[in-house]
N, C-alpha and C positions, 0 to 999 in steps of 0.2 A: 504494500500500500504506500502511496506517495507520501512524502513528508508533509505534515500539516493536515493529513487526512486520516490519522490513526488515533484521534481523540475526539471529544465532543465539544471542544471550544474553550472559551476563556474560563479559567478557574480549574481546569482539569488536573493540574499538578497538585493543587491544594486539596481537591477532592480525593485523589489517590492517597495522599499523606494522611488525611483525616480518617479515611476508611481503613487504612492499615492500622492506625492507632486503635480504632474501634474494634477491629477484628482481633487484634492482640489482646485487648481487654476482654472481649467475648470469650476467647480461648482460655484465658486465665480463670474466668468465672465458670466456664463450662467444665474445665478440669477439676476445679474445686467441688462443684455441685455434683458432678457425676460420681465422684469418689466418696461422697459422704456416706457413712454406713447407716445413718438414720434418716428418717423422713424429714422433709423441709416444710411440712404443714399438713393440715387436715386432708387436703386433696390427695397427697401421696399415701397417707394412711388408709384412706378410703379405697384406693386402687389395690394396695397391699392386702386389705381385707378381702376384696373380691378374688385376688389371686389365691389366697389361702383356701377358699372353697373349691376352686378348680384343682388345686394341688391335692385335695382330699376327696376328689371324685364327686363333688356336689355342684349342682347348678345354683348359682347365687341369685335366685329369683324366688320371691315368695309373697304371700299376702301381708301387706303392711298392717292390716288390722289384726293379724295373728302373730305377734312377735314371739321370739326374736328372729328377725330376718335382716340381711344386709341391705343398705341403701344402694340401689343399682339402677341408675337411669341410662345405662349404656348397653350396647350390644355385647356379645360374648367374645369378639375376636381378640381384642387387646389383652384382657386378663388371661384368656386361654393361652395365647401365644407366650405371654410372660411366664406362665406356669411351665410351658414346654421348655423354654430357655433356662428357667431356673432348675429344671430337672437335670440339666447338663452340668450343674455345679456353679452357675452364676447366681449371685445374690439377687433375690427377687426385685429389690428396688433398683439395682443397677440394670437388670434385664428390662424393667419397665421404662427406665429413662432412655436406654439405648433404642428401644423400640419406638419411642416417641421422637427421637432425634435423627437417627441414621436414615430411616425411610424418607423423612421429610427432605433431608439434604440430597438424597439420591433422586427424588422426584424433581427437586429444583434443578439439579444438574441435567436431568433428562430434558426438562423444559427448555433450558438455555441451549442445549445441544440441538434439539429438533427445531426450535422456533427461531434461533439466531445463528444458524449455520452459515448464512450469507456474509457474516462478518469476517470470515477467514480466520486469521490468527489473532485478531485484535482482542485484547482482554476486556474491552469495555462492556460487552453484554454480561460477562461474569461479574464485573465490578458493580454494575447497576443492580443485578439480581441479588447481590450480597446485601442490598439495602433491607431485605427481609429480616436480617439479623439486627438491623437498626430499629426495627419496629418493636414496640413493647411485647406483642404476642410472640414474635420470633426470639426476642431476647430472654423472655421469662418462661413461656410455656413450652417452648421446644426443648427445654432442659429439664422439665418436670416429668415425673412418672404419671403422666396423664394419657388419656386416649386420643387427644386432639392431634398430636403430631402424626401418628399412624393413620388416623382417619383422613386427614388432609392429604397425606402422601398418596393414599390409595385413590382418593377422588381425583387429584390432579393427574396422576399417572393414567387412570382410566380415561379422563378427558383427552389427554395427549395421544394415547393409543387410538382412541376413536377418531380423533381429528386428523392425525398424520399418517397412520398406517393404512394399509390396503388389504382387501381380501376378507373372507368369512372368518378364518381363525382369529384375526385381529379384532373383528367385531365381537366375537364371543369373549375374547380376553378383556376387551373394554367393558363389556357388560358385567363380567365376573368381578373386575376391579371396582367398578362402581357399586356393585352389590356388597362387596366386602367393606367398602367405606361406610355404607349405611348400616351394616351390621357391626361397625365399630362405634359409630355415633349417629344417632337417628337424624340429626340435622344436616347430614351430608346429602342434600338433594339438589344443590345448585348445579353441580357438574353435569348430570345427565340432561337437565333442562337446557343448560347453556349449549351442550353439545348438539342437541336436537335443533336448536335455533341456528347454530352455526352451520350445520350441514344441510339445513332445509333448502337454501337457494340452489345448491349445485349437486349435492349428493343426498337427496331426500330419502331415498330408499335405505341407504346405510344408516342414516339418523333414526329412522323409524324402527329398523331392525334392532339396533342397539338399545333404543329406549324401551321397546316391547320386551326384549330379552331381560333387561334390567328389572322391569316391573314383574315379570313372571318369576325370575329367580328370587327377587326380594319377597314376593308373596309366598312362594314355596318355603323359603327359609323361615319367615315369620310364622307360617302355619305349623311348621315342625317345632319351633321354639314355643309357640303357644300350647301345643299339645304336650310337650315335655315338661312345661312349667305349670300345667293346669290353669292356663289362661292368665298367668301373672306377668308374662313377659311384657306385653304392651302396657299393662297397668303400671309397671315399674318405670316405663320410659317417660311418663307424664310427670313433669315437675310442677309444683304449685306456682300460680301466678303471683308475682310479688308487686310489680309496679307497671301499669299500662304505659305510663309516660316514659319509661326507661328506654323504650325502643328508639326514641328520638335522640336520647343521650348517646346510645351506642352508635347510631348512624353518624353522629357528628364527631365522635372521638378521633377518626383519622384526620379530620381538619385540624384539631387542636394539637395533635402530636406529630403528624407527618405532613403538615400542610405544604412545606417546601417541596417535598417529593411529589405531591399531587400537582403543584404548580408546574414542575418540570414535565410531568406526564402530559399536562394540557398543552404546554408550549411545544413539546415534541410532536404531539398528535397533530397540531395545527400546521406544523412545518412540513408534513408529509403530503404528497399529491393524493387526490381523491382515490385513485386506483389502488395505491398502496394502503390507504386507510381501510378499504374494503377487505383486504387480506387480513387485517388485524382485528376485525370485528368479533372474531370468536372469543379472544381473551377479554375483550370489552364486555361481552355478554356475561362471561364467567365472573368477572370482578364485580359487576353491578349486581348480579343475582346473589353472589356470596355475601355482599354487603347487606342486601335486602333481607336475606335469611338470618344473618347475624343480628340485625336490628329487630326483626320480629321475635327472635329467640331471647332478646334482652328483657322481655317482660317476665321471664321465668326466674324463680328463686335460684340463686347460685350462678347466674350468668355473669360473665366477666369479659376481660380482654381476650380470653382464649377463643371466644366465639368469632373473633375477627381474624383468626389465624388463616383461615381459608381465603378470605379476601386479600390479605397481604401476600400470601403465597402466589395467588393468581396475578396480583398486581406486580410482583417481582418478576414473574415469567413474562408478563406483558411488557414490562419496562425493558427487559433484556431484548425482546423483539424490537421495541422502539429504538434502542441503541444501535442494533444491527442495521436497521433501515436508515437511521440518520448518518451512519458511516458511509452510506452509498451516495449521499448528497454532497454538493459542494460545501466547503466550510462556511461560506457566507450565509447559507440557508439554514444552518444548524442553530438551535437555540443555545443560549449560554448554559454552562454547567454550574453556575453559582448556586442555583437552588439545591442541587445535590450536595454541594459542599456545606451549605447552611444546614441541610438536614442531618448530615453526619456530625457536624459540630454540635448541634443541639442534642443529638443522641449521646455524644461523648459526656455531656453534663447530666442529662436527664436520666438515661437508662441505668448507668451504674448506681446512681443514688436510689432509684426505684426498685432495682433488682439485686441489690447487694445481699447475697445469701448468708454471709458470715454471722450476723447477729441471730438470725433465725436458727441456723445450724447449731450454734453454741448453746442457745437457750433450750432448744429441743433435746439436744444430747444430754444436758444436765437433768432436765425433767424426766427423760427416759430412764436414766440410771436410778433416780429416786423412786420412780414408779415401779420399776422392776423389783427393787428391794421390798417394796410394800406388797406387791402382788404375788411374788414367788411363793411365800408360805400359804397363801390362800389357795392358789392353784394346786400346790402339792397336797393340800388337804381335801382336794376333790371338789372345791366350790366352783359353780358355774357363774361366771361374772359377765357384766357388761359395763362399758365405760361411756360416760357422757361428759362432754366439755373438757376433755383432756387428750388431745391427739397423741402425745408422747406416751401416756399410759395405755392407750389403745394399741400402739405399736408394740409396747412391752408385752401386752397380753397376747398378741399374735406370736411373738417370739417364744412365749411360754406355752404355746400350743392351743390357744383358744381364740376363736374369732370374736369380733364385736358385733352382736346382733342388734344393737341400738344406735349404730352410727347414723341412722336416718334422722335421729333427733338433732344431731349437729348439722348434718348436710342439708336437710330439708327446711331448717329454720322454722320448726313448728312453734306455734305460740305456747305459752306456759301451760294452759289447760290441756291442749291437745298432747303435748309432750308428757304431761303428768298422767293422762289417761293411758297413753301407750305404754309408759313404764309400768303403770299399775297392772295392766293386762299381762305384761311379760312376767311379773312376779307371781300373779295369781295363777297363771298357767302352769307353774311349777317347773318351767324350763330354765329359769334363772334363780340363783340363790341370793345374789346381791347385785345392786346397781351402784356403782361408785361414781361420784360427780365432782367436777371441777378440779382445780389444781391441788386441793387438799385431799382428793379422793374420799370425800365424806360419803357414808352410806345414805342412799335415798330411801325415804319412807313415803308411803302413799299419802300421808297428810301434807307433804310439802307442796 
């Protein structure tokens, strides 16, 4: 490529330097977080609790009105895979974290390779795609033992295979990947709809075949899970509505945290000729639909930045495609790179502060040791326990060989009366001997 045509304009050197600093910091935090022997919060304990059931040959779905049962609003794929990896000798938390991170990075690399191949050897598509790690969902949730990373990776890969590959086997593979994504997290519905919309003008039959196969495979899988769980699978996927207005907050979060990136995307899109824009409409569909689904899901209890991970992953792949197209234009027609530099500079300040894992890890590890000392004699005496309001103790209970059948009290954010009624039924059923609450692990009584 000719000199002056291997970058994206003014500020490119500053962008590379800032991004290198950010990636270096991200790797340090990733290395620290991946190697922590204990959970980083209630979300990781929840996943570890589900993995325990799979490790012991039990389906972690049940009637929430007949406790104890685990809180499980997810499909079976991520905790089941984690249990299989853990069976090879990998610590369950590490296995869950790797399954959240590595597939996502692989899907991102596949997207850059397939959609930005016209850039030749230029690193710019890869550098722009790395902005995913500068977003809060990519910086925080890609490193956590959660289902989101694997779900997004499967959805993005299925979308790419359906869009770029040819032939019937690839259509079946795309449908299988999209089904696996929905069986990891139920909100993974943007990719098949976006794929159908993208293929409709030119390859309508392929789009309809993939979409129909996805629906059939998903319906069959849900039917099997419903039968195996006595109808509890779909009931467990429904999270209580917390705030109807929160959908607007979630929808505008990208503007408040990644506004410069979005400005660059808009400038880059307007710089392209109309014919080239039509080629990129597929990823546009995907990004907009992913944002819409994330916003709609924001009304549910427990929704957070993780719901935006699919939007940012599709935006990163689309940005890589934009970078590849801009490199084919004369330098004078390319938009400036300063919004990208500003985005990374803001992330260098904002993200390490918001995602610093050290305090949480230190606090959780100390609480874990204290809880284990308290719980060990109770478990040794044969008592069946449940933990409420103490993730470290819930993790210690798992390590002592018992699952936590009341984690839904923490994760579903039940009100005081509903949580009390649920705990009372758990004790009255005779399936639990004690419920221990809070940092002090005080015994719960029905009068509380």
